C-alpha positions as semicolon CSV with decimal commas, in nm:
position;residue;x (nm);y (nm);z (nm)
1;M;3,880;-5,197;-1,630
2;K;3,590;-5,130;-1,391
3;K;3,787;-4,849;-1,229
4;A;3,856;-4,691;-1,568
5;L;3,488;-4,707;-1,664
6;L;3,386;-4,553;-1,330
7;A;3,634;-4,268;-1,371
8;A;3,509;-4,200;-1,723
9;A;3,149;-4,194;-1,600
10;L;3,233;-3,949;-1,324
11;M;3,416;-3,722;-1,567
12;T;3,118;-3,731;-1,806
13;A;2,878;-3,645;-1,523
14;G;3,099;-3,352;-1,426
15;V;3,097;-3,218;-1,780
16;V;2,715;-3,245;-1,800
17;A;2,670;-3,071;-1,465
18;H;2,904;-2,794;-1,572
19;A;2,712;-2,746;-1,896
20;Q;2,386;-2,702;-1,701
21;S;2,507;-2,419;-1,478
22;S;2,714;-2,106;-1,517
23;V;2,839;-1,807;-1,319
24;T;2,933;-1,477;-1,485
25;L;3,140;-1,192;-1,343
26;Y;3,046;-0,858;-1,497
27;G;3,090;-0,489;-1,432
28;R;3,119;-0,134;-1,554
29;L;3,371;0,143;-1,483
30;D;3,282;0,505;-1,555
31;A;3,509;0,803;-1,495
32;G;3,559;1,152;-1,631
33;L;3,604;1,522;-1,572
34;E;3,314;1,750;-1,478
35;Y;3,264;2,127;-1,479
36;M;2,965;2,283;-1,302
37;S;2,858;2,644;-1,249
38;G;2,617;2,777;-0,988
39;V;2,764;2,571;-0,706
40;P;2,681;2,737;-0,371
41;Q;2,949;2,868;-0,137
42;G;2,964;3,042;0,198
43;T;2,723;3,011;0,489
44;G;2,489;3,286;0,605
45;A;2,174;3,304;0,812
46;A;1,999;2,969;0,872
47;G;2,287;2,797;0,695
48;Q;2,193;2,933;0,355
49;A;2,475;2,983;0,106
50;T;2,573;3,344;0,045
51;G;2,701;3,309;-0,310
52;S;2,786;3,085;-0,602
53;T;3,103;2,961;-0,765
54;N;3,223;2,729;-1,042
55;R;3,381;2,388;-0,986
56;W;3,597;2,134;-1,169
57;R;3,617;1,781;-1,030
58;A;3,705;1,424;-1,121
59;E;3,382;1,229;-1,123
60;S;3,269;0,866;-1,133
61;G;2,927;0,764;-1,257
62;D;2,811;1,069;-1,451
63;W;2,727;0,851;-1,752
64;G;2,623;0,545;-1,550
65;T;2,697;0,394;-1,211
66;S;3,028;0,216;-1,176
67;L;2,941;-0,137;-1,062
68;W;3,044;-0,499;-1,046
69;G;2,846;-0,814;-0,998
70;L;2,797;-1,189;-1,027
71;K;2,507;-1,365;-1,189
72;G;2,442;-1,732;-1,238
73;V;2,191;-1,983;-1,364
74;E;2,140;-2,356;-1,309
75;D;1,920;-2,566;-1,538
76;I;1,729;-2,807;-1,314
77;G;1,532;-2,970;-1,595
78;G;1,174;-2,958;-1,714
79;G;1,226;-2,609;-1,856
80;N;1,307;-2,472;-1,508
81;K;1,613;-2,275;-1,399
82;V;1,743;-2,142;-1,069
83;L;1,912;-1,803;-1,099
84;F;2,083;-1,545;-0,881
85;Q;2,233;-1,196;-0,912
86;L;2,466;-1,003;-0,682
87;E;2,561;-0,644;-0,773
88;G;2,723;-0,350;-0,594
89;S;2,826;0,002;-0,688
90;F;3,156;0,183;-0,629
91;N;3,342;0,504;-0,710
92;T;3,601;0,454;-0,984
93;M;3,795;0,766;-0,884
94;T;3,841;0,665;-0,519
95;G;3,771;0,292;-0,514
96;S;3,521;0,344;-0,232
97;G;3,172;0,205;-0,199
98;P;2,908;0,101;-0,172
99;G;2,713;0,300;0,085
100;G;2,462;0,197;0,352
101;G;2,307;-0,067;0,131
102;G;2,592;-0,310;0,196
103;L;2,832;-0,490;-0,036
104;F;2,557;-0,577;-0,287
105;N;2,356;-0,256;-0,254
106;R;2,190;-0,280;-0,599
107;W;2,101;-0,647;-0,646
108;A;2,100;-0,951;-0,418
109;T;1,838;-1,188;-0,557
110;I;1,761;-1,555;-0,601
111;G;1,474;-1,699;-0,801
112;L;1,320;-1,946;-1,042
113;A;1,263;-1,904;-1,417
114;N;1,055;-2,091;-1,670
115;D;1,031;-2,000;-2,039
116;Q;0,657;-2,063;-2,039
117;F;0,554;-1,916;-1,702
118;G;0,806;-1,637;-1,641
119;T;1,058;-1,547;-1,371
120;F;1,009;-1,505;-0,994
121;T;1,285;-1,347;-0,782
122;M;1,331;-1,246;-0,417
123;G;1,572;-1,012;-0,239
124;R;1,715;-0,664;-0,287
125;M;1,678;-0,506;-0,628
126;L;1,645;-0,178;-0,812
127;F;1,295;-0,049;-0,747
128;I;1,048;-0,073;-1,033
129;S;1,051;0,306;-1,086
130;N;1,390;0,249;-1,251
131;G;1,184;0,124;-1,546
132;V;1,184;0,478;-1,686
133;W;1,551;0,433;-1,790
134;D;1,443;0,241;-2,099
135;F;1,265;0,555;-2,219
136;D;1,519;0,820;-2,118
137;P;1,735;0,960;-2,403
138;F;2,029;0,992;-2,162
139;G;1,975;0,655;-1,997
140;Q;2,156;0,641;-1,665
141;S;2,329;0,978;-1,691
142;N;2,328;1,173;-1,365
143;W;2,170;1,465;-1,552
144;S;1,849;1,308;-1,676
145;S;1,510;1,177;-1,561
146;A;1,609;1,151;-1,192
147;S;1,736;1,509;-1,154
148;L;1,409;1,703;-1,136
149;V;1,241;1,447;-0,908
150;R;1,542;1,446;-0,672
151;G;1,622;1,077;-0,722
152;R;1,261;0,949;-0,701
153;N;1,327;0,737;-1,013
154;W;1,651;0,580;-0,885
155;P;1,591;0,397;-0,553
156;Q;1,674;0,042;-0,451
157;S;1,428;-0,178;-0,266
158;S;1,483;-0,450;-0,002
159;N;1,256;-0,738;0,108
160;N;1,125;-0,752;-0,248
161;F;0,933;-1,015;-0,444
162;A;0,923;-0,967;-0,822
163;Y;0,763;-1,138;-1,120
164;Q;0,853;-1,095;-1,489
165;S;0,616;-1,253;-1,738
166;P;0,720;-1,398;-2,074
167;K;0,641;-1,185;-2,379
168;I;0,305;-1,270;-2,537
169;A;0,196;-1,101;-2,862
170;G;0,435;-0,816;-2,787
171;F;0,312;-0,761;-2,429
172;D;0,494;-0,834;-2,106
173;F;0,420;-0,765;-1,739
174;Y;0,656;-0,690;-1,450
175;G;0,559;-0,640;-1,086
176;Q;0,724;-0,590;-0,747
177;Y;0,602;-0,606;-0,387
178;A;0,839;-0,515;-0,103
179;L;0,754;-0,574;0,262
180;S;0,829;-0,316;0,530
181;N;0,919;-0,596;0,778
182;A;0,766;-0,374;1,047
183;T;0,493;-0,481;1,290
184;S;0,268;-0,238;1,102
185;W;0,222;-0,354;0,741
186;N;0,305;-0,020;0,576
187;G;0,580;0,078;0,824
188;N;0,590;0,235;1,170
189;G;0,946;0,357;1,226
190;T;1,089;0,026;1,346
191;T;1,250;-0,063;1,012
192;A;1,446;0,124;0,750
193;Q;1,189;0,078;0,473
194;G;0,816;0,126;0,435
195;R;0,607;-0,095;0,211
196;E;0,680;-0,050;-0,160
197;A;0,503;-0,188;-0,466
198;G;0,457;-0,136;-0,837
199;A;0,358;-0,284;-1,171
200;Q;0,429;-0,211;-1,536
201;I;0,293;-0,332;-1,869
202;T;0,501;-0,295;-2,185
203;Y;0,412;-0,345;-2,549
204;T;0,693;-0,370;-2,806
205;N;0,702;-0,403;-3,182
206;S;0,946;-0,306;-3,456
207;L;0,818;0,053;-3,482
208;F;0,750;0,157;-3,124
209;Q;0,743;0,059;-2,758
210;I;0,501;0,185;-2,493
211;R;0,494;0,133;-2,118
212;G;0,249;0,214;-1,841
213;L;0,399;0,212;-1,492
214;Y;0,253;0,258;-1,142
215;D;0,449;0,248;-0,818
216;E;0,426;0,365;-0,460
217;I;0,682;0,417;-0,184
218;R;0,562;0,441;0,177
219;N;0,727;0,653;0,447
220;P;0,911;0,407;0,678
221;A;0,840;0,631;0,980
222;N;0,462;0,601;0,962
223;G;0,359;0,414;0,647
224;N;0,213;0,726;0,488
225;L;0,246;0,838;0,126
226;Y;0,436;1,154;0,220
227;G;0,794;1,193;0,339
228;A;0,923;1,408;0,621
229;N;0,807;1,768;0,586
230;L;1,046;2,036;0,467
231;D;1,043;2,339;0,697
232;T;1,155;2,555;0,405
233;I;1,341;2,479;0,086
234;N;1,677;2,584;0,235
235;T;1,671;2,470;0,598
236;A;1,864;2,195;0,772
237;N;1,546;1,997;0,845
238;A;1,512;1,892;0,482
239;G;1,330;1,564;0,435
240;G;1,210;1,400;0,120
241;G;0,846;1,511;0,104
242;V;0,674;1,400;-0,216
243;F;1,015;1,307;-0,358
244;S;1,069;1,019;-0,114
245;A;0,720;0,884;-0,034
246;S;0,441;0,906;-0,290
247;R;0,257;0,737;-0,576
248;E;0,394;0,764;-0,928
249;Y;0,199;0,718;-1,253
250;S;0,408;0,703;-1,572
251;A;0,329;0,682;-1,943
252;L;0,635;0,628;-2,166
253;V;0,704;0,575;-2,535
254;N;0,993;0,490;-2,768
255;V;0,961;0,534;-3,145
256;F;1,215;0,365;-3,377
257;L;1,274;0,542;-3,708
258;G;1,583;0,396;-3,869
259;Q;1,884;0,587;-3,739
260;F;1,660;0,790;-3,504
261;K;1,498;0,696;-3,173
262;I;1,242;0,938;-3,030
263;Q;1,157;0,909;-2,661
264;A;0,896;1,082;-2,446
265;A;0,739;1,040;-2,102
266;Y;0,492;1,192;-1,857
267;Q;0,492;1,125;-1,483
268;A;0,232;1,231;-1,227
269;I;0,376;1,205;-0,875
270;R;0,120;1,237;-0,597
271;S;0,146;1,230;-0,218
272;A;-0,129;1,176;0,038
273;G;-0,172;1,247;0,407
274;A;0,063;1,548;0,421
275;R;0,004;1,774;0,724
276;G;0,133;2,123;0,803
277;V;0,287;2,169;0,460
278;L;0,446;2,513;0,427
279;P;0,456;2,716;0,105
280;G;0,727;2,589;-0,126
281;Q;0,680;2,226;-0,022
282;P;0,516;2,041;-0,314
283;T;0,267;1,761;-0,257
284;T;0,220;1,693;-0,629
285;L;0,463;1,697;-0,923
286;D;0,411;1,682;-1,298
287;H;0,727;1,563;-1,473
288;E;0,775;1,518;-1,846
289;W;1,056;1,485;-2,095
290;G;1,128;1,426;-2,460
291;G;1,435;1,368;-2,670
292;V;1,591;1,212;-2,975
293;T;1,897;0,993;-3,038
294;W;2,061;0,995;-3,381
295;Q;2,282;0,693;-3,448
296;A;2,493;0,882;-3,700
297;T;2,733;0,590;-3,758
298;P;2,759;0,242;-3,604
299;A;3,003;0,394;-3,352
300;A;2,874;0,749;-3,297
301;A;2,547;0,869;-3,145
302;L;2,420;1,224;-3,081
303;I;2,150;1,293;-2,820
304;A;1,931;1,593;-2,734
305;A;1,662;1,611;-2,465
306;V;1,447;1,844;-2,253
307;Y;1,319;1,761;-1,901
308;H;1,061;1,968;-1,710
309;V;0,898;1,954;-1,367
310;N;0,624;2,161;-1,208
311;G;0,532;2,147;-0,839
312;N;0,222;2,277;-0,662
313;N;0,200;2,485;-0,343
314;G;0,436;2,754;-0,474
315;A;0,721;2,507;-0,533
316;G;0,785;2,646;-0,881
317;N;0,920;2,470;-1,187
318;A;1,245;2,385;-1,358
319;T;1,366;2,276;-1,702
320;I;1,683;2,096;-1,810
321;Y;1,811;2,145;-2,164
322;T;2,086;1,903;-2,262
323;V;2,284;1,766;-2,557
324;G;2,552;1,498;-2,565
325;G;2,672;1,186;-2,733
326;T;2,883;0,873;-2,731
327;Y;3,155;0,724;-2,949
328;N;3,227;0,352;-2,922
329;L;3,595;0,268;-2,936
330;S;3,497;-0,100;-2,921
331;K;3,201;-0,317;-2,822
332;R;3,286;-0,264;-2,456
333;T;3,442;0,083;-2,437
334;L;3,291;0,421;-2,519
335;L;3,369;0,790;-2,486
336;D;3,085;1,009;-2,360
337;M;3,011;1,378;-2,330
338;Q;2,717;1,586;-2,207
339;V;2,639;1,958;-2,180
340;A;2,336;2,057;-1,971
341;Q;2,168;2,357;-1,813
342;V;1,888;2,365;-1,555
343;R;1,674;2,679;-1,542
344;N;1,479;2,737;-1,221
345;S;1,178;2,956;-1,155
346;K;1,219;3,204;-0,867
347;S;1,099;2,956;-0,601
348;A;1,288;2,644;-0,719
349;N;1,644;2,523;-0,659
350;Y;1,679;2,207;-0,869
351;G;2,031;2,111;-0,967
352;L;2,165;1,896;-1,247
353;N;2,237;1,621;-0,994
354;A;1,952;1,446;-0,814
355;N;1,997;1,611;-0,474
356;N;1,724;1,669;-0,218
357;A;1,621;2,031;-0,156
358;G;1,847;2,057;0,146
359;L;2,074;2,339;0,250
360;A;2,213;2,520;-0,050
361;S;2,552;2,520;0,124
362;S;2,549;2,142;0,184
363;T;2,462;2,030;-0,171
364;D;2,564;2,142;-0,519
365;N;2,212;2,270;-0,590
366;P;2,207;2,627;-0,722
367;L;2,061;2,904;-0,508
368;Q;1,685;2,939;-0,516
369;G;1,579;3,087;-0,850
370;H;1,926;3,052;-1,004
371;N;2,036;2,846;-1,304
372;Q;2,314;2,589;-1,330
373;T;2,529;2,469;-1,621
374;G;2,742;2,157;-1,643
375;V;2,979;1,987;-1,886
376;Y;3,101;1,629;-1,851
377;A;3,338;1,418;-2,060
378;G;3,450;1,068;-1,974
379;I;3,519;0,708;-2,065
380;Q;3,324;0,395;-1,979
381;H;3,424;0,030;-2,003
382;S;3,202;-0,273;-1,950
383;F;3,320;-0,628;-1,888
């Protein structure tokens, strides 16, 4: 009898423990077919492309990164929880990935959460500049708010400490602080990352949502707020400049009007400490966009948006005009399509994808001063 009671008690304890913790496997697969014009070809003097061509290719991630991950939570009592998240990206078309960030190149965090005091996490995570996605009509599409800042809005961040506050009267706060892990606080070339930090405040109600966001990324080579200089816009020594190390100030808004959502944003991106900057190398950028989503039916949405960037120091400007939409086959599966064109001024070579300036022949950026058009159609499934 005693043995039976002991076994029952152990089984009950196991059930309770199981109820207080959980682990979830999740992911997303995105794949489709892409057409793009204005793709450079040939190699001439200084490695510059000699012409342009059109291209068809199978593509993964045009409507959102293909990824998989694990997340879990354990209730430890007193309103406190321990949580973790592990997430990595991959290419649906080839099965390869992720890159240099390791198996969990997007998220590898552990932390504590309390409903009253908020959530504190540590580890590798998407950098706070990714907070613009919530205000981008095309969300995580490759042809959106990262394109004209050459990926400045899409980085990951290691050695990070983050805090998310609870929502109070419609307001919430989120902040990150990432160490360089170098002997010099901001970075000195001994580690892969300079110091990074940022903070955002968001206010949300039933009619609109606004967010103010500040962040900075330091050059890991010297801790400065300017990346490696670009010799010219089309040379092999193409570094990131203002696109990779700088301060970013963002003001963003969503407006909810029944079936319509209107979104707009302005970003001022500023570098400091740049030396020997040649014409065509921007040290400041002004980036803005606006768009609207029409939820025509519960399953179908149509989207239109315009993105624009202007750089100083003769860097020129560029504008992306784009329309697209989604159709949900189910709660987890959707069809997506986007048509976009980037128009460059005579001194700019921005492409639809978020490439660095680079050699025209080594990226799919259009030639300097040329335009580029793309069409993408695909399918996405989340689990």
